[in-house]
DOMIGU-421431 format. One record per atom (N, C-alpha, C): x, y, z. Coordinates in steps of 0.001 Angstrom, whole numbers, plus 500000, padded with zeros to 6 digits. Layout:
XYZ
...
END
This chain:
097828436713620888
096451436341620622
095836437344619652
094679436991619111
094069437805618064
093644439175618590
093858440204617776
093400441552618068
092392441976616996
091376442711617399
090369443176616448
091016444017615337
090532443837614109
090915444737613034
089817445800612871
089933446642611849
088970447727611696
087547447227611484
087426446049610853
086095445506610594
085460444986611880
086250444308612698
085746443844613989
085241445020614819
086078446050614923
085698447220615715
084401447843615197
084275447926613898
083109448572613318
081838447774613563
081880446471613318
080652445687613457
080220445583614916
081171445504615835
080808445436617248
080231446771617714
080842447871617290
080328449195617654
078915449390617119
078695449010615872
077370449164615283
076349448252615955
076765447048616328
075835446133617001
075439446684618370
076370447269619100
076042447850620408
075010448964620246
075213449824619269
074274450922619038
072900450400618636
072891449393617779
071635448792617350
070900448175618534
071622447444619355
071013446784620511
070528447805621543
071278448870621732
070868449900622685
069494450474622292
069312450682620997
068028451200620529
066923450163620706
067251448890620502
066253447834620699
065806447765622159
066748447901623075
066403447899624502
065547449124624845
065918450269624290
065121451480624527
063677451266624089
063508450658622930
062155450433622418
061390449409623243
062124448435623781
061440447443624641
060998448084625954
061857448901626543
061529449531627825
060390450534627681
060236451095626491
059138452031626260
057910451341625683
057945450000625610
056845449176625095
056567449379623611
057533449934622898
057401449973621437
057564448572620855
058305447734621565
058450446326621212
057830445484622322
057034444492621967
056549443543622959
057607442461623145
057477441667624194
058511440681624519
058717439676623393
057660439250622736
057809438285621647
058646438857620506
058536440162620272
059337440808619235
060773441018619696
060935441321620978
062256441634621517
063086440387621771
062420439290622050
063129438076622467
064214437672621483
063887437606620196
064879437162619218
066025438159619103
065739439435619349
066773440472619261
067753440369620417
067235440167621633
068146440055622779
068949438756622727
068313437678622230
069047436420622144
070217436526621166
070063437309620110
071162437509619174
072344438217619822
072090438836620973
073147439522621723
073460438829623040
073088437545623160
073484436741624302
072716436980625576
071554437638625506
070793437944626721
069596437002626846
069611436196627903
068540435250628205
067706435768629374
066424435475629378
065596435725630553
065519434435631343
066156434420632516
066242433224633334
065198433252634448
065383432384635405
064380432213636452
064203433468637298
065304434149637614
065235435287638523
065594436616637868
066361436587636814
066854437814636199
067322437492634781
067839438490634104
068457438248632805
069858437676632995
070260436806632096
071607436250632077
072276436682630782
073497437178630875
074267437573629701
075415436603629496
075483436029628300
076567435102627953
077534435820627021
078775435912627450
079805436621626700
080685435617625967
080964435886624716
081759434976623897
083237435048624271
083842433875624421
085293433768624595
085787432885623442
086121433476622292
086483432675621123
087598431677621414
087316430406621105
088207429269621327
088883429316622698
088226429905623687
088663429861625085
089863430707625433
090258431646624571
091491432400624769
091188433805625290
091876434203626377
091628435487627027
092933436219627313
092911437536627137
093991438395627612
093659438854629027
094681439180629797
094456439583631182
093556440809631268
093655441723630304
092810442917630337
091335442552630176
091059441490629440
089683441038629264
089150440389630539
090010439661631229
089609439045632500
089305440131633526
090087441193633530
089808442306634453
088472442974634118
088114443000632845
086807443537632478
085697442645633034
085904441329633006
084913440436633619
084742440769635106
085855441019635779
085786441365637199
084990442655637387
085232443624636533
084519444900636596
083015444690636382
082661443889635385
081246443613635109
080598442905636295
081318441945636875
080776441212638018
080448442150639173
081308443121639407
081096444053640526
080018445092640208
080074445657639032
079211446795638704
077807446371638290
077712445253637571
076428444900636979
075826443606637511
076601442793638221
076120441504638696
076231441460640212
076385440277640769
076474440116642212
077861439663642650
078875440112641904
080237439882642323
080869438586641866
080261437924640880
080874436692640373
080389436424638948
081075435486638285
080670435017636963
080738433501636935
080284432915635826
080245431458635697
080786431054634330
081881430273634318
082438429761633072
081690428501632650
081410428395631357
080546427344630839
081336426282630074
080618425239629648
081233424169628876
081515424574627429
081125425789627032
081490426299625708
082587427345625822
083306427336626922
084450428222627154
084042429694627245
082739429962627393
082244431314627572
082113431645629054
081709432888629354
081387433273630722
079982433847630747
079245433534631816
077885434018631983
077779434847633261
076917435863633202
076561436645634385
075056436519634575
074657436105635757
073289435639635982
072319436665636560
072779437871636893
071910438825637574
071949440188636876
071649440192635584
071780441398634771
070433442132634680
070494443461634739
069317444293634521
069238444653633040
068048444534632488
067872444781631061
068369446161630664
068031447179631439
068378448544631067
069884448798631097
070643447934631800
072091448109631873
072851447254630863
072154446327630207
072845445396629303
073543446085628131
072999447171627521
073767447840626460
075075448439626964
075074448931628201
076307449498628763
077376448415628928
076948447223629299
077902446116629439
078543445810628086
077718445729627050
078259445432625723
079201446535625251
078882447768625592
079771448876625215
081106448775625937
081082448400627203
082332448253627950
083126447054627439
082451445989627095
083141444826626530
083867445190625237
083249446033624428
083851446419623153
085193447110623340
085386447771624481
086657448468624719
087812447496624922
087516446234625237
088569445223625373
088412444138624312
087752444496623199
087623443606622045
086882442321622392
085705442501622982
084842441368623299
083395441728623006
082556440690622898
081138440899622616
080345439674623060
079022439735622827
078151438608623146
077391438137621909
077867438515620743
077194438189619484
077221436676619246
076080436135618846
075934434723618481
076280433757619619
076057434188620844
076167433252621968
074819432632622281
073835432941621469
072512432340621569
071873432385620197
070688431812620089
069958431832618840
070315430690617913
069563430550616836
069765429472615870
070792429895614824
072015429961615280
073117430439614452
074365429629614804
075494429985614194
076760429320614514
077299429936615797
077382429135616842
077794429627618160
079319429732618248
079788430055619438
081222430201619698
081969428903619378
082965428984618524
083792427817618206
084720427517619377
084724426273619812
085566425879620939
086775425088620451
087806425030621319
089036424358620912
089763423798622129
090918423268621880
091795422687622890
092389423800623742
092212423692625063
092756424724625958
094280424752625978
094919423713625466
096379423670625406
096903423942623991
096050424490623148
096460424770621768
097688425678621740
098659425289620938
099881426067620797
100991425668621742
100658424955622827
101689424576623802
101714423083624085
100706422348623656
100601420929624005
101763420120623446
102271419233624268
103401418402623851
103014417455622718
101714417129622612
101268416187621582
100624416880620389
100852418188620251
100187418921619186
100768418587617815
099875418414616858
100258418173615465
100291419492614702
099210420240614807
099095421562614185
098335422462615143
098781423684615315
098087424648616166
096728424975615530
095610424677616212
094299424914615597
093802426350615713
094470427195616494
093923428526616781
093756429415615546
094717429458614605
094470430284613415
093222429854612651
092994428553612576
091816428058611875
090540428367612658
090622428272613985
089468428636614821
089120430103614637
090133430952614543
089885432377614335
089268432628612963
089743431938611951
089154432124610623
087705431657610590
087387430602611337
085995430162611443
085162431238612143
085737431864613178
085015432944613856
084709434076612889
085705434490612132
085509435597611201
084498435229610114
084589434010609623
083684433549608571
082245433446609066
082064432991610291
080716432696610782
080001433897611386
080744434910611841
080115436062612481
079299436852611465
078002436977611739
077076437700610865
076997437108609456
077283435821609320
077126435197607994
075641435269607635
075288436004606592
073864436253606325
073065435003605989
073723434011605394
073012432810604979
072673431903606154
073421432053607271
073254431128608387
072824431822609677
072125432944609539
071661433693610713
070435433047611345
069672432277610551
068448431645611067
068420430177610643
069297429421611230
069373427990610958
068189427272611614
067953425998611268
066890425267611943
067082425206613464
068341425201613897
068622425122615329
070043425634615562
070416425812616820
071763426268617158
072806425317616575
074012425841616327
075033425068615628
076389425297616284
077064424182616601
078301424269617378
079446423538616672
080607424199616642
081804423660615987
082931423587617008
083669422481617005
084844422320617856
086015421875617000
087215422335617366
088399422044616560
089557421637617463
090271420599617044
091412420084617794
092586419877616851
093811420066617374
094983419873616529
096038418987617150
095659418202618148
096615417352618868
096266415880618718
097202415038619104
096947413602619066
095798413234619994
095728413900621155
094645413675622106
093582414750621897
092359414319621665
091263415265621459
090800415815622804
091102417077623064
090669417729624305
089522418707624054
088919418644622888
087856419583622540
086491418921622385
086379417640622732
085102416915622660
084474417035621272
085283416863620241
084810417077618878
083704416117618464
083651414941619063
082686413926618636
081254414270618997
081054415214619903
079687415558620311
079337416983619884
079867417395618743
079540418693618172
078878418521616809
078162419553616384
077531419509615068
078589419293613987
079719419986614134
080887419716613296
082096419595614212
082845418533614065
084102418361614778
085241418328613770
086245419171613974
087368419269613048
088664418860613741
089439418014613087
090766417646613570
091791418137612551
092654419060612975
093719419516612086
094809418452612095
095141417931610934
096080416815610840
097064417066609697
098016416162609573
098924416161608430
098831414803607743
098847414809606416
098844413537605699
100265413006605549
100413411927604844
101730411295604710
102741412205604012
102253413127603226
103150414057602525
103479415285603377
102934415326604587
103184416452605469
102283417649605228
101275417490604376
100345418576604080
099298418690605183
098906419927605479
097931420174606543
096514420101605982
095653419476606742
094244419378606354
093381419052607545
092135418681607271
091168418421608338
090515417055608165
090350416377609291
089430415239609359
088111415794609874
087017415502609182
085748416174609441
084708415198609984
084183415537611158
083072414803611764
081825415679611700
080676415059611481
079418415804611403
078326415028612136
077421415780612762
076226415156613329
076354414666614744
077353415139615478
077420414797616887
076570415758617708
076264415359618915
075491416244619784
074889415487620937
074431416238621904
073815415625623086
072323415951623102
071760416360624221
070340416669624261
069478415424624293
068278415522623729
067311414423623792
067777413189623030
068576413407621992
069069412282621184
070579412374621101
071289411844622092
072758411935622058
073347411034620980
074210411604620155
074809410875619034
076260411308618888
077137410371618580
078513410703618243
078602411061616764
079436412033616450
079573412474615071
080129411399614154
079772411500612885
080247410560611868
081298411244610999
082351410505610683
083390411060609813
082882411069608375
082887412241607760
082440412325606361
083585412669605420
084742412995605992
085917413213605133
087164412962605965
088072412136605445
089267411801606227
090392412813606026
090366413555604919
091376414598604728
090834415675603800
090687416870604344
090248418031603591
091379419045603585
091952419398602448
093028420393602417
092594421686603102
093483422286603869
093115423423604692
092572424594603880
093007424715602640
092549425825601796
091034425802601585
090436424623601741
089011424472601451
088151424390602716
088736424711603846
088001424559605110
086704425355605118
086751426645604748
085565427486604836
084506427080603809
084948426774602596
083959426398601575
083298425064601920
084051424158602524
083457422861602902
082487423040604065
082860423869605043
081924424172606125
080660424806605559
080835425686604598
079684426336603977
078792425313603292
079375424343602649
078588423295601988
077797422494603017
078431422147604133
077730421419605195
076547422227605711
076793423509605992
075725424365606522
074610424549605508
074932424610604236
073891424781603221
072975423556603148
073564422383603198
072752421166603174
071857421119604404
072419421421605543
071632421424606780
070548422496606743
070892423679606281
069939424792606256
068756424488605339
069027423731604276
067968423416603322
067086422262603786
067718421244604407
066971420022604692
066727419755606177
067369420526607057
067113420341608483
065669420667608823
065105419949609768
063683420113610104
063445421425610850
062393422121610442
061990423354611114
060596423220611738
059993422041611601
058640421835612124
058637421284613540
059823420871614035
059897420247615354
061231420619615989
061184421453617036
062413421938617655
063267420806618201
062644419699618569
063381418577619148
064053417702618089
063725417944616823
064313417158615744
064998418053614709
065417419237615170
065936420229614237
067452420253614131
068160419574615031
069623419605614976
070129418802613785
071336419101613358
071906418429612187
072073416933612432
072258416537613688
072438415114613997
071214414297613564
070020414892613657
068804414182613264
068767413997611754
069184415024611025
069241414920609565
070246413860609140
071441413883609721
072474412903609376
072008411488609698
071362411337610845
070859410012611227
069759409553610291
068884410485609879
067734410124609048
068149409656607659
069102410354607034
069481409991605658
070749409155605607
071459409078606743
072694408303606814
073916409155606515
075039408888607179
076257409682606963
076754409657605529
076605408510604854
077107408406603485
076328409317602543
075008409305602676
074183410156601822
074396411620602161
074535411924603452
074790413313603833
076116413770603226
077140412939603326
078443413283602754
078341413493601244
077537412663600594
077376412805599138
076749414154598802
075741414550599555
075079415825599296
076022416998599560
076829416872600601
077800417927600898
078823418040599775
079324416904599318
080298416922598224
079708417566596970
078445417248596677
077800417818595498
077670419335595642
077286419794596812
077167421230597062
078534421900597005
079525421217597539
080870421783597615
081503421989596245
081203421086595316
081803421191593989
081486422529593316
080359423125593668
079960424395593050
080656425599593665
081266425418594835
081832426588595531
083278426385595964
083849425207595757
085141424866596362
086280425770595929
086216426310594737
087294427172594254
086866428634594156
085832428979594935
085306430333594894
085961431253595903
085293432349596264
085869433370597153
086202432863598547
085555431767598981
085809431250600328
087099430445600425
087775430213599301
089033429468599330
090092430258600088
090718429603601045
091738430264601864
093066430315601106
093793431399601318
095098431563600682
096198431504601732
097398431253601290
098542431247602202
098699432627602848
098440433669602099
098533435029602631
097549435244603776
096327434760603608
095314434914604661
095675434085605881
096150432870605651
096557432035606771
097667432703607565
098645433253606889
099759433893607586
099316435165608305
098359435879607723
097843437071608394
097262436714609756
096472435654609793
095833435252611056
096831434558611967
097662433683611404
098632432944612217
099609433874612919
099835435054612359
100737436034612959
100328436383614385
099030436326614660
098532436661615993
098784435545617004
099192434383616537
099366433235617420
100805432716617428
101743433595617138
103143433198617209
103544432979618666
104560432189618873
104996431859620225
105510433099620945
105253433211622247
105789434346623011
107307434230623164
107878435185623848
109337435230623979
109802434274625073
109801432986624746
110245431984625712
111728432144626015
112077431937627274
113483431925627672
114074430548627371
115387430504627216
116076429218627076
116328428680628473
115662427588628809
115676427061630176
116130425604630165
116669425144631283
116984423716631388
115694422908631428
115721421726630913
114527420876630892
114071420523632301
115025420473633264
114702420150634654
115325421198635562
114512421745636471
114985422727637445
115243422016638770
116468422121639291
116861421375640496
116022421773641699
115838423062641923
115052423518643083
113607423056642967
113083423087641763
111721422584641528
111617421110641914
112578420318641502
112564418892641816
112649418652643324
113394419471644023
113504419330645473
112169419612646160
111505420672645739
110212421013646338
109171419943646006
109238419426644816
108334418355644413
108515417119645294
109757416829645658
110055415646646459
109725415828647934
109705417051648415
109543417275649864
108186417842650261
107400418344649344
106107418948649679
104993418137649013
104271417345649806
103241416449649265
102121417230648592
101711418344649208
100646419139648620
101015419655647240
102243420126647117
102739420595645828
102809419455644831
103278418301645278
103389417141644397
102020416699643893
101011416731644787
099648416375644369
099134417335643306
099404418609643509
098961419617642543
099653419421641197
100950419160641229
101680418914639990
101123417708639237
100767416690639979
100299415449639362
098990415655638614
098096416466639192
096768416625638615
096585417907637806
097231418987638210
096908420296637647
097964420858636702
099054420176636486
100122420693635627
100340419730634450
100372420300633247
100487419505632029
101798419822631301
102270418835630547
103521418994629803
103404420098628751
104535420730628510
104638421834627557
105651421437626483
105465421903625261
106388421501624210
107709422262624243
107792423311625075
109037424064625223
109733423633626502
110971423198626455
111675422749627667
111686423831628744
111429423397629989
111472424314631121
110172425022631408
109141424790630583
107830425414630780
106768424350631054
105630424789631590
104510423897631868
103214424682631746
102106423964631581
100771424569631585
100107424210632906
099662425225633642
099083425021634964
097588425304634929
096795424374635445
095343424513635477
094909425030636839
094150426106636846
093567426653638069
092178426048638225
091983425295639291
090717424597639499
089641425547640008
088495425546639327
087316426276639796
086333425309640454
086871424265641086
086042423219641670
086371422995643145
086634424077643873
086846423953645309
085544423542645968
085617422604646906
084417422138647606
083710423308648277
082399423368648061
081600424451648620
081306425561647643
081960425526646474
081768426552645447
081113425901644232
080064426511643660
079458425941642451
080497425780641339
080559424619640698
081558424389639647
081495425453638558
082657426005638228
082743427008637181
082565428436637645
082134428634638891
081947429993639405
083276430610639820
083376431928639653
084587432650640034
084187434050640472
084777434529641562
084428435846642084
085185436947641346
084708438171641515
085384439317640906
086820439438641409
087014439235642716
088370439307643268
089264438231642660
088720437030642491
089507435954641886
089826436265640422
088895436876639714
089151437257638324
090304438254638238
090288439258639099
091410440201639134
092713439487639483
092619438557640419
093810437826640860
094396436978639734
093547436233639007
094091435380637937
094622436237636786
094054437428636583
094621438346635586
096028438758635996
096220439021637293
097566439342637792
098511438161637601
098029436946637889
098857435752637684
099270435630636219
098331435875635328
098643435783633896
099723436779633508
099643437987634053
100658439002633749
102037438589634244
102076437990635430
103360437690636059
103942436350635635
103089435402635280
103586434048635039
103365433517633623
102463434137632842
102075433476631592
101784434450630450
102658435427630250
102590436328629099
101222436997628947
100568437287630080
099288438026630110
098158437307629388
098185435983629426
097180435206628704
096598434116629589
095294433839629403
094589432764630098
093790431949629087
093510430694629449
092626429861628627
091481429362629505
090324429144628880
089175428536629553
089004427120629012
088820426152629880
088588424775629440
087089424506629346
086708423536628534
085285423205628500
084877422373629716
085861422034630564
085556421431631866
085365422491632946
085327423767632547
085021424889633446
086163425206634422
087381425108633945
088551425538634702
089338426549633867
090414427090634439
091252428059633744
092673427533633610
093394427987632600
094743427511632332
095697428694632155
096820428624632840
097980429471632552
098917428597631723
099016428892630449
099604427939629512
101115427995629407
101746429048629909
103176429236629668
103914429611630948
103940428717631910
104569428991633203
105944428328633256
106940429092633694
108261428502633882
108189427449634985
108833426330634741
108864425256635732
109396425767637074
110371426639637035
110975427171638252
110020428066639046
108927428520638407
107973429410639075
106687428712639487
106604427411639256
105384426676639582
105104426674641080
106141426566641887
105920426510643335
105334427823643845
105863428936643389
105337430238643794
103904430418643300
103644429997642067
102294430080641519
101330429243642354
101728428042642689
100877427152643482
100535427774644829
101502428356645500
101247428961646803
100258430117646690
100414430951645679
099495432068645498
098090431587645143
098022430635644223
096714430123643812
095994429458644985
096744428722645802
096155428043646955
095555429052647927
096233430170648132
095748431191649058
094448431829648583
094151431710647295
092931432299646738
091908431238646324
092068430004646814
091081428961646555
091058428431645146
092198428497644433
092233428099643029
093241426984642749
093648426277643796
094686425247643606
094249423876644106
092953423609644139
092500422275644523
093090421259643550
093828420254644043
094512419309643141
093581418194642658
092547418576641928
091505417604641578
091177417545640091
092037418074639241
091738418051637809
091663416596637321
090523416267636729
090305414913636241
089850413929637297
089674414405638531
089241413531639626
087752413716639907
087262413001640899
085838412923641173
085190414287641403
085868415193642124
085245416479642442
085489417546641381
086158417204640291
086294418121639151
085024417998638317
083902418314638944
082584418046638383
082213419105637339
081769418657636175
081190419557635181
079716419701635522
079249420940635592
077893421158636096
077305422420635487
076086422346634991
075380423527634499
074768424283635673
074297425520635475
073665426258636577
072390425613637097
071691424864636238
070526424119636684
069375424976637167
068485424341637952
067247424977638378
067412426155639304
068591426378639855
068806427570640667
068710428836639825
068987428714638525
068990429876637647
068176429662636369
068373428534635723
067857428328634373
066366428005634373
065609428709633546
064169428486633460
063824427210632692
064786426645631988
064554425405631251
064782424161632102
065469424308633218
065891423152634007
064718422460634690
064809421135634765
063841420339635513
064234420198636971
065512420382637261
066001420145638620
067264420958638859
067585421128640102
068816421833640474
070023420937640210
071115421543639777
072375420832639546
073405421151640608
073511422429640962
074571422879641867
074521422183643218
073346422067643875
073330421379645172
073776419918645099
073491419264643971
073921417869643809
075442417812643709
076013418699642899
077473418749642771
078124419034644118
077560419970644871
078140420335646163
078027419191647170
076895418507647168
076715417387648113
077694416259647821
077904415968646535
078852414911646160
080278415337646514
080621416597646226
081968417089646539
082233417042648038
081247417394648830
081422417363650289
081575415926650795
080814415015650212
080868413605650634
082257413007650368
082894413429649293
084171412826648898
085319413835648946
085223414776649874
086234415827649995
087469415315650743
088127414362650122
089349413773650667
090289413553649484
091289414391649381
092174414342648217
092878412994648088
093312412423649211
093974411121649138
093037410071648566
091768410093649003
090778409156648465
090580409381646975
090451410652646575
090228410948645163
091417410509644305
092621410718644813
093800410292644053
093849408770643939
093376408077644961
093337406614644905
092302406139643882
091164406799643831
090134406440642853
090637406725641435
091364407823641281
091972408132639988
091030408836639025
091382408803637746
090644409543636717
089180409114636665
088312410094636748
086877409831636645
086178411143636307
085263411091635389
084549412283634953
083093412186635391
082665413161636188
081297413219636689
080651414493636151
079596414337635374
078944415461634708
077479415531635112
076995416747635381
075624416932635856
074909417967635011
073711417602634513
072861418537633773
071511418642634475
070950419854634477
069658420067635108
068479419785634203
068748419531632919
067668419175631994
068254418460630792
067392418028629901
067798417212628765
068630417982627748
068671419317627845
069504420086626925
070989419800627116
071365419211628246
072699418644628460
073821419673628455
073562420865629028
074633421861629110
075771421391630007
075514420419630881
076561419836631711
077228418622631080
076873418324629808
077510417224629053
077405415886629784
076254415629630416
076134414400631220
076227413134630378
075864413223629097
075911412035628240
077321411480628090
078353412351628176
079721411887627995
080494411887629311
079803411935630420
080456411740631703
080634410261631982
081766409883632567
081905408480633003
080732408120633894
080370409071634776
079102409032635498
078333410275635078
077159410083634531
076337411205634106
075102411314634977
074753412518635360
073582412761636193
072679413753635470
071419413382635281
070446414227634596
069270414515635516
068973415799635718
067805416178636492
066534415968635694
065548415313636296
064264415040635639
063120415449636554
062004415776635947
060796416127636687
059946414874636873
059561414611638117
058764413431638415
057598413854639305
056451414075638662
055254414521639386
055514415808640156
056235416721639519
056499418008640137
057669418022641102
058327416890641304
059485416807642210
060757416615641404
061905416987642002
063198416882641336
063831415521641612
064113414780640551
064769413484640657
065951413454639689
066759412410639818
068015412380639069
068260411005638465
068458411020637162
068727409809636389
070240409647636242
070724408442636404
072175408193636385
072540407313635192
073605407704634493
074129406901633390
075601406602633639
076070405526633022
077461405101633155
078074404838631783
079376405061631680
080109404667630488
080281405738629440
079873406963629728
080120408036628780
081574408479628830
082062409059627753
083444409546627715
083606410511626556
084522411447626721
084896412353625647
086304411968625166
086815412694624207
088183412445623761
088272411469622609
089431410825622485
089684409933621353
088784408711621325
088286408323622484
087424407138622569
086086407530623177
085426408461622513
084166408991623017
083081407921623024
082171408046623980
081033407136624066
079894407827624793
078693407347624559
077493407865625210
077127406931626361
076894407503627543
076577406693628707
075227405987628595
075086404896629377
073841404123629413
073148404337630755
071865404600630708
071082404812631932
071028403499632710
071267403560634018
071338402323634806
069992401871635343
068997402767635392
067707402355635925
066886403541636392
065896403300637257
065027404368637752
065810405478638454
065196406647638503
065859407832639045
065896407832640571
066681408748641117
066901408861642554
066523410255643038
066218410357644331
065976411673644909
067308412396645091
067236413704645282
068448414498645475
069256413997646660
068590413646647731
069285413253648948
069971411898648824
069549411100647854
070166409787647671
071441409833646824
071651410926646098
072705410946645102
074117410711645649
074524411312646783
075878411000647266
076084409513647544
075062408855648070
075180407420648341
075205406612647056
074456407048646040
074510406387644733
075940406421644195
076563407585644250
077945407692643789
078865406805644613
078651406776645914
079459405935646793
079352404462646392
078147404009646091
077969402601645712
078623402306644364
078538403239643440
079209403041642152
080718402913642338
081260403723643219
082696403666643480
083091402375644181
082223401873645049
082512400600645717
082633399469644702
081737399451643728
081810398414642692
083103398561641891
083436399795641557
084667400046640802
085889399543641559
086004399883642831
087163399476643626
087251397952643703
086110397305643794
086092395847643890
086426395181642550
085987395789641464
086116395161640151
087385395546639388
087985396666639723
089092397158638903
090324396271639029
091089396265637970
092391395628638016
093433396731638143
094669396381638337
095712397363638640
095784398473637587
095757399732638081
095894400925637238
094770401096636221
093652400425636425
092536400541635494
091660401729635880
091359402577634905
090502403731635153
089046403294635305
088253404165635897
086832403875636099
086157403538634774
086378404360633738
085718404127632464
086125402793631860
087374402391632051
087833401113631497
087197399935632229
087004400089633533
086323399036634284
084876398900633828
084196400027633654
082811399989633181
082732399314631809
083658399643630933
083635399039629597
083957397548629635
084780397137630591
085171395725630675
084079394858631293
083474395333632394
082503394483633113
081065394816632758
080843395975632129
079484396364631782
078778397098632914
077571397561632628
076802398361633578
076129397506634643
075834396245634339
075007395407635227
075546395294636653
076835395008636881
077305394914638272
077087396201639060
077243397334638425
077011398622639083
075527398787639399
074694398483638426
073250398605638615
072762397692639736
073212396453639719
072753395494640734
073091395966642139
074282396492642331
074692396912643678
073976398192644112
073798399119643180
073132400384643527
071697400142643976
071001399243643301
069587399014643609
069361397839644558
070424397223645053
070276396012645863
069493396249647145
069760397327647822
069072397661649072
068647399115649030
067622399488649793
067180400888649812
068314401818650218
068293402999649643
069296404004649958
068709405002650929
069332405125652065
068877406098653038
069357407481652642
068512408471652917
068851409840652553
069967410366653433
070785411237652863
071867411867653610
071375413142654286
071511413204655610
071260414425656373
069806414872656349
068873414008655984
067456414378656007
066655413209656542
065425413468656875
064525412402657281
063410412312656262
062656411241656306
061557411073655367
061824409926654422
061084409886653315
061190408776652369
062588408709651770
063182407514651793
064553407398651313
064779406105650542
063722405579649938
063841404332649197
064050404645647719
064882403856647060
065151404070645642
063855404129644842
063838404980643847
062645405109642995
062420403817642215
END
């Protein structure tokens, strides 16, 4: 994986010193909060409902075990013993003291990490496929390009104060696992008929108040021009994106307003002036970065391990875990294992300091000291020998990290919501926990099959509810917390935005709402049909009619329990 060079070390060291002085001035009231706010946000520090929250960048979701151990250290020393992995493959700590935040950044620098550009109106952390480099369906490894985007975008002076935050996702496989369609820029690394590497470019995707899927503005961009073309896109957006209305400032609004064709024309015109300039990538530069992502020292292994097959056939729990949590690897005899952070009773994406130390140990012993973070808020050991999967499963299970629910109902994507976030209209975590408890039956979940349930506490959509097969959005209704439900959202190759089914529900009604949606699915589905496919085939109306047909009684509470 990538290691800092002299420039990385220097800029991070200087940023820590600069930020330390800014905090000193704030604590001594030399800076008022309005002056300090933009400075702390540039270093990933948010003021939340109860305390400061620090968001640490995890570039394209890739972590070394030493970095994970640093997270464990931070959780113990500076937080309340845990962290939270987000849908941008970052980690957040929710109970930070302002006066200690410079020390955290200094300690992060010792393991080549920082919190730069994890907030503010700038280019945020670039996300990618958690199986990059090992996926059986990979066309081109996107990680070298993701790293070059990181280097290009960090402290880019022209794009430090964009109209609004800006997010880029990159995928290099046949199956899009990076949700590229709902990003400001979505990049697909591909090969043309001549075998040349390039990019398919999507622009203007995003969620929030106006969810939109990105539009393709170029079907093949030679890789040498990736940075200059991105620069052209950002320049057009920086010049014409709205700054008078925060709700209409994202690039998706600009693309929608002038149309994808006109936006593409303006980008092409801007690009012609810079396409062969200093931002042009060279083969030498590509190889310099790609060197950090060469394959580890894989052993020559049989494609099938006999003892592994025996355990798979005789241990149902192991077989369930293999079915949901283990993915194919392009090297014979290896597999990618997903550690679920969605055990019932635990907020989705949360992980304790002890668990962080434990998964770092697992990475050292089973996966070349490397971990990946998924945008579904789970962790991946990408290079596990097939013969060692059973031992890994037993250890992970003992530490609450082997729930066999990846892609199932309780693999819920969920933002921190009103328990922490000052922007939230409603709590998210209790809803996720109530639904997980209601359906905490692995056999039932396996029978229901693939289904994506996403929960956001506000319209900012940090829980990606717009692209959940079932999406749940917390809304404020006369000072009370209610929940709006949508159906038919999806990420991946066939992305779609969900449709709201009707009036909102109280928190206590939500498990029953989900139950009724599942009843319709079970009744309507044909053999081997996924939930999303049933919704697309029969439409939202049958689900809506059944959910609202009779009043929903509250679960475990008394009082008003009629649908809104």
